C-alpha positions as CSV (number, residue, x, y, z in Angstrom):
1,M,-6.9,35.1,-32.8
2,A,-9.2,33.9,-36.3
3,Y,-10.5,31.1,-34.8
4,T,-11.3,32.8,-31.5
5,I,-13.6,35.4,-34.1
6,M,-15.0,32.0,-35.3
7,E,-16.2,30.4,-32.1
8,A,-18.2,34.2,-31.8
9,T,-19.4,34.8,-35.2
10,G,-19.3,31.8,-37.3
11,A,-17.2,33.1,-39.8
12,D,-15.0,31.5,-41.5
13,P,-11.1,31.9,-40.5
14,V,-9.5,31.4,-43.4
15,H,-11.2,34.1,-45.3
16,L,-10.6,36.2,-41.9
17,R,-7.3,35.5,-42.5
18,A,-6.9,37.6,-45.7
19,G,-6.9,40.7,-43.3
20,A,-8.5,43.7,-45.5
21,S,-8.5,42.1,-48.6
22,G,-10.5,39.3,-47.8
23,K,-14.4,39.2,-47.3
24,A,-16.1,37.9,-44.6
25,M,-17.8,34.5,-45.2
26,D,-19.7,32.3,-43.4
27,M,-19.1,28.7,-42.5
28,M,-21.1,27.5,-45.4
29,G,-19.3,29.3,-48.2
30,R,-22.1,32.3,-48.2
31,E,-20.9,35.8,-47.6
32,Y,-21.3,36.8,-44.0
33,A,-24.8,38.5,-43.0
34,K,-27.0,38.6,-39.8
35,D,-28.5,35.2,-41.1
36,S,-24.9,33.5,-41.3
37,Y,-24.4,34.4,-36.9
38,E,-28.6,33.4,-36.5
39,F,-27.9,30.2,-38.2
40,F,-24.8,29.6,-36.3
41,R,-25.6,30.4,-33.2
42,N,-28.9,28.1,-33.2
43,V,-28.2,25.2,-36.1
44,L,-24.8,24.7,-35.8
45,P,-23.1,24.0,-32.3
46,C,-21.9,20.8,-31.9
47,T,-24.3,17.7,-30.8
48,D,-23.4,15.1,-28.1
49,D,-22.9,12.8,-30.9
50,E,-20.4,15.7,-32.3
51,C,-18.5,16.2,-29.9
52,R,-17.5,12.0,-28.5
53,L,-16.2,11.5,-32.7
54,L,-14.2,15.2,-32.2
55,L,-12.5,14.1,-28.6
56,G,-12.1,10.0,-30.4
57,K,-9.8,12.2,-33.5
58,I,-7.8,14.0,-30.6
59,I,-7.0,11.0,-28.6
60,S,-5.8,9.5,-31.4
61,Y,-3.7,12.3,-33.0
62,A,-2.2,12.4,-29.6
63,E,-1.5,9.1,-29.7
64,L,0.5,8.5,-32.7
65,L,2.2,12.2,-31.9
66,L,3.6,10.0,-29.1
67,I,4.3,6.3,-30.6
68,A,6.1,8.7,-33.2
69,S,8.4,10.2,-30.4
70,Q,9.6,7.3,-28.9
71,R,10.0,5.5,-31.8
72,G,13.7,4.7,-33.0
73,T,16.3,7.0,-31.1
74,Q,14.4,9.5,-31.1
75,Y,14.0,10.4,-27.3
76,K,11.4,13.3,-27.8
77,T,8.5,11.7,-25.6
78,R,8.7,13.6,-22.8
79,A,9.4,17.4,-25.0
80,V,6.2,16.3,-27.4
81,F,3.8,15.9,-24.3
82,A,5.0,19.4,-22.7
83,E,4.4,20.5,-25.7
84,T,1.3,19.4,-25.9
85,V,0.2,20.0,-22.4
86,E,1.2,23.6,-23.1
87,A,-0.5,24.2,-26.4
88,L,-4.1,22.3,-24.3
89,E,-3.6,24.9,-21.4
90,N,-2.9,28.0,-24.0
91,I,-6.3,27.0,-26.3
92,A,-7.7,27.0,-22.2
93,E,-6.7,30.4,-22.2
94,A,-7.4,31.7,-25.7
95,F,-10.8,30.7,-25.3
96,N,-11.7,31.6,-21.9
97,L,-12.8,27.6,-21.2
98,K,-10.9,27.6,-17.8
99,R,-13.5,28.5,-15.6
100,S,-16.3,26.5,-17.3
101,I,-13.8,22.6,-17.2
102,H,-13.6,23.7,-14.0
103,S,-17.1,24.1,-12.7
104,F,-18.2,21.3,-14.7
105,L,-15.2,19.3,-12.6
106,I,-17.2,20.8,-9.5
107,E,-20.1,19.4,-10.7
108,K,-18.9,15.6,-11.3
109,G,-17.3,15.9,-7.2
110,S,-14.1,15.5,-9.0
111,V,-12.6,18.1,-6.0
112,D,-9.9,18.2,-3.7
113,K,-11.0,19.3,-0.2
114,R,-8.2,21.1,1.9
115,N,-7.9,23.3,5.7
116,Y,-4.8,25.7,5.7
117,R,-3.3,27.0,8.3
118,V,-2.9,31.4,8.5
119,S,0.9,30.4,9.6
120,D,1.5,28.3,5.8
121,L,-0.1,30.8,3.8
122,R,1.2,33.2,5.0
123,K,4.7,31.4,4.1
124,F,3.1,31.1,0.3
125,P,1.5,34.2,-0.1
126,E,1.3,33.3,-4.3
127,F,-0.4,30.3,-3.4
128,A,-2.3,32.6,-0.9
129,R,-3.7,34.7,-3.8
130,I,-4.5,31.1,-6.3
131,I,-6.9,30.3,-3.8
132,G,-8.3,33.8,-2.8
133,F,-7.4,33.9,0.8
134,E,-7.0,37.4,1.9
135,D,-5.2,38.0,5.1
136,D,-5.5,39.8,8.0
137,K,-3.6,40.6,11.1
138,R,-6.3,39.5,13.6
139,F,-5.7,36.1,12.6
140,A,-4.5,33.3,14.8
141,P,-1.6,31.6,13.0
142,D,-3.0,28.3,13.8
143,K,-6.4,29.1,12.4
144,L,-8.0,26.7,9.4
145,V,-8.9,27.9,6.4
146,P,-11.0,25.6,4.3
147,H,-10.7,25.1,0.1
148,V,-12.2,23.4,-2.3
149,R,-10.3,22.6,-5.6
150,P,-11.2,21.3,-8.9
151,R,-9.0,17.8,-9.5
152,G,-8.7,16.9,-13.3
153,W,-7.2,19.8,-15.0
154,I,-3.9,20.6,-16.0
155,P,-2.0,22.5,-13.4
156,D,-0.6,26.2,-13.3
157,Y,1.5,25.0,-10.1
158,F,3.8,22.6,-8.2
159,L,2.4,22.3,-4.7
160,D,4.2,19.5,-2.3
161,E,1.6,19.0,0.8
162,E,0.8,16.5,3.3
163,P,-1.7,15.7,5.4
164,V,-1.4,16.2,9.7
165,L,-4.4,13.2,10.7
166,P,-5.2,12.3,14.3
167,P,-2.8,10.3,16.1
168,D,-5.0,7.2,16.1
169,V,-5.8,7.6,12.3
170,E,-2.2,8.3,11.6
171,M,-1.6,4.4,13.2
172,K,-3.0,3.2,10.0
173,L,-0.5,4.1,7.4
174,R,2.1,1.6,7.0
175,P,4.9,2.7,8.7
176,N,7.7,3.9,6.8
177,A,6.4,4.0,3.4
178,V,6.2,6.9,1.4
179,Y,2.6,8.1,-0.4
180,I,2.3,10.2,-3.3
181,I,-0.2,12.3,-3.3
182,D,-0.6,15.1,-6.0
183,A,-3.5,16.2,-8.7
184,E,-2.0,13.7,-11.6
185,R,-2.4,10.1,-10.0
186,P,-5.8,8.3,-8.9
187,I,-5.6,7.8,-4.9
188,P,-7.1,4.0,-3.2
189,K,-10.6,4.2,-1.5
190,A,-8.6,2.6,1.4
191,L,-5.9,5.9,2.0
192,R,-8.3,7.9,0.4
193,E,-11.2,7.6,3.7
194,I,-8.0,7.9,5.9
195,I,-6.3,11.3,4.3
196,D,-10.1,12.8,4.3
197,Q,-9.9,12.3,8.1
198,A,-6.9,15.4,8.2
199,L,-7.3,17.8,10.7
200,Y,-5.7,20.8,7.8
201,W,-2.5,20.1,5.4
202,K,0.7,21.0,5.7
203,I,2.5,23.0,2.5
204,K,5.9,22.2,2.2
205,E,6.5,23.6,-1.0
206,F,4.8,25.8,-3.7
207,R,6.5,27.2,-6.9
208,L,4.3,28.4,-10.2
209,D,4.6,26.7,-13.3
210,L,6.8,28.4,-15.8
211,T,4.5,28.7,-18.4
212,Y,1.9,29.9,-16.2
213,A,4.7,32.3,-14.6
214,A,5.2,33.4,-18.0
215,R,1.1,33.9,-19.3
216,R,0.7,36.0,-16.4
217,A,4.0,38.6,-16.8
């Protein structure tokens, strides 16, 4: 909470934690005043170079966490990874960053384009709600609903789906081969060119991520 106030006002979070007995100080160590806020908003914003420096620090810290978690016989790596991801999700939630993250991903073209059948969306109403689908009893079950979602941020849910391809396009896939397509793995260009021709995507399974469900509860 203290760091949220810092982001909004430029007040020093260390002094804010002192509660009623503390005195509001700015990030330069002076008593907080109107010009403290003006200085914070106009002078202190992080530059691109500083942002890259901070990114490097985060990557270095995360690397050390994972290395330490797998040394010896600790067997903690996956648990540490899960806790780190959850921490990132909580930070995005606390600082209201998710919409900005998605906007950035869309700007750089990191998206998945899908068509879903109304019948599938009716089977999975929670997923339909997430993508903003509003049902209407007049919709035919085979009506296609387009959806574009950002690709690159931590997914809030598990979605197992597969492309339904035209027969002539499906013949280009290797028989009996298993293709894993999800939001985490890069898709080879040749496969991407094939699945981009999908008539629609069939939803096989959907479930909310446990931490996401807990935050909504």
